[in-house]
C-alpha positions, 0 to 999 in steps of 0.5 A, a space after each residue: 499500500 505505501 508507495 515510494 513518493 520519488 517515484 510518483 513526484 514529477 521531474 525537478 525545476 532546472 537548476 540555476 545553471 540550466 536555467 541560464 542558457 535555455 530561453 524563456 518562452 517570450 525570448 527568441 534566438 534573433 533578438 537585437 541586443 538593444 532589446 535585451 538591454 533596454 529589458 536589462 535597464 528596465 528591470 533595474 529601474 523597477 527594481 530601484 523604485 521598489 526598493 529604494 521606496 521599501 527602505 525610504 517607508 521603513 524609514 518613515 515608519 521608524 521616525 513615526 513610532 521612534 525618532 522623529 527625525 528626518 534622517 531614517 527615512 534617508 538613509 532607508 532609502 539610501 540604503 535601498 538604492 544602494 542594493 538595487 544598484 548592485 543587484 543591477 550590475 550583477 544582472 548587466 555584467 551576467 547578461 554581457 559576458 564575453 568570451 576570452 580571446 583565447 578561446 575565441 581564437 582556437 575556435 577559429 583555427 
């Protein structure tokens, strides 16, 4: 009566390294680099607005509840913008990796 759970489960989702090589349904092979960059930059702006706004909001709540100064919202917003900047930098570096010149020259031979 007891069934083996590993047989009844579906295959797991692809790992991070596998998913980076596969294309999403809305991304085709003939996408222009400018469109990819535009998508990344818009993702960065959205991330900055969300994290900066959340940091400012948390700082504003701290101001209302505890401290009655202006620096907590500014500090929280700055932390949020800093985190979003680092994430944006990571996105751009990850998507614009180039092959080393040794590998390119070896492929041409």
